[in-house]
C-alpha positions as CSV (number, residue, x, y, z in Angstrom):
1,M,11.3,-2.4,-13.0
2,F,8.9,-3.8,-9.9
3,L,5.9,-4.0,-9.1
4,V,5.2,-3.8,-5.5
5,R,2.1,-4.6,-3.7
6,R,0.5,-4.0,0.0
7,V,-2.1,-6.3,1.0
8,F,-4.4,-5.1,3.5
9,K,-6.8,-7.5,5.5
10,V,-9.1,-5.5,7.7
11,K,-11.9,-5.3,9.4
12,P,-15.6,-6.3,8.4
13,R,-17.0,-3.1,6.9
14,T,-14.3,-0.9,7.2
15,A,-12.4,-1.8,3.8
16,R,-13.3,2.2,2.4
17,K,-12.4,3.2,5.9
18,A,-8.9,1.6,5.5
19,A,-8.7,2.6,1.3
20,E,-8.6,6.1,2.2
21,I,-6.0,5.6,5.2
22,I,-3.9,3.7,3.0
23,T,-4.8,6.5,0.3
24,Q,-3.0,9.4,2.2
25,M,-0.4,7.1,3.5
26,G,0.9,6.6,-0.4
27,K,0.2,10.6,-0.9
28,K,3.1,11.1,2.0
29,Y,5.3,8.6,0.5
30,E,4.9,10.3,-3.1
31,E,5.3,14.4,-1.7
32,A,8.6,12.6,0.0
33,G,10.0,11.0,-3.0
34,Q,10.2,8.1,-1.8
35,R,7.5,6.4,-3.9
36,S,6.1,6.8,-7.5
37,T,2.1,7.2,-7.9
38,S,0.2,4.5,-5.8
39,R,-3.4,3.3,-6.6
40,V,-5.6,2.0,-4.2
41,Y,-8.4,-1.0,-4.9
42,I,-10.6,-3.1,-2.8
43,S,-12.2,-6.3,-3.4
44,G,-15.3,-8.1,-2.3
45,G,-18.7,-6.5,-1.8
46,S,-19.7,-4.9,-4.9
47,V,-16.8,-6.8,-7.1
48,P,-15.6,-10.0,-6.9
49,G,-12.3,-11.2,-4.5
50,P,-11.8,-11.9,-1.0
51,A,-14.0,-9.6,1.2
52,N,-12.5,-6.9,3.4
53,T,-8.9,-6.3,1.6
54,V,-7.3,-3.1,0.3
55,Y,-4.7,-3.1,-2.0
56,M,-2.1,-0.6,-3.0
57,D,1.1,-0.7,-6.1
58,W,3.4,1.1,-6.9
59,I,6.7,0.6,-9.6
60,E,9.9,1.0,-8.0
61,E,13.1,0.7,-10.7
62,A,14.8,-1.6,-8.2
63,L,14.2,-2.9,-4.9
64,R,15.8,-1.6,-2.1
65,S,15.7,-2.4,1.5
66,P,13.6,0.7,3.7
67,Y,16.0,0.3,6.8
68,R,19.1,2.0,4.1
69,E,20.7,4.3,5.5
70,D,19.7,7.0,3.1
71,N,15.9,6.8,3.7
72,Q,14.3,9.3,5.5
73,S,10.3,7.5,6.1
74,P,7.5,10.4,5.6
75,D,5.9,11.3,9.2
76,M,1.9,9.9,8.8
77,G,1.1,11.9,12.0
78,D,-2.0,9.2,13.6
79,L,-2.4,7.4,10.3
80,S,-0.5,4.4,11.2
81,S,-2.6,4.6,14.6
82,Q,-6.0,4.5,12.3
83,L,-4.8,1.8,10.0
84,R,-3.9,0.0,12.9
85,E,-7.8,0.0,14.4
86,V,-8.9,-1.8,11.4
87,Q,-6.3,-3.9,9.9
88,E,-5.9,-7.8,10.6
89,E,-3.2,-8.5,9.1
90,S,-0.6,-7.3,6.5
91,Y,1.6,-8.4,4.0
92,I,4.0,-7.5,0.9
93,E,4.3,-8.9,-2.7
94,F,7.1,-8.2,-5.0
95,Y,6.8,-8.5,-9.2
96,E,9.0,-8.0,-12.1
97,L,7.6,-6.3,-14.6
98,F,7.9,-8.0,-17.7
99,S,8.9,-6.4,-20.9
100,P,9.4,-7.7,-24.2
101,R,12.8,-8.0,-26.0
């Protein structure tokens, strides 16, 4: 199993707004059966960590291409454009979950 984490660097003072948008996007993926429950969290501000950063992670059984033929992405409506207004950059990280024998 794998932990997948998206990291969003956002404009100053927009982390909470971005987190709201990202949470809604995660719920759309969950409702479409595309992902497990996702978590959204923020660093900087009142907690240590890089400022203006929002994270979203979820668990995947296997890493699969989002461009695979059977993948139907959910309609995000205007959420993607709302996120683009506050996002400066984003990247994705993959971690294999350790399972002791």
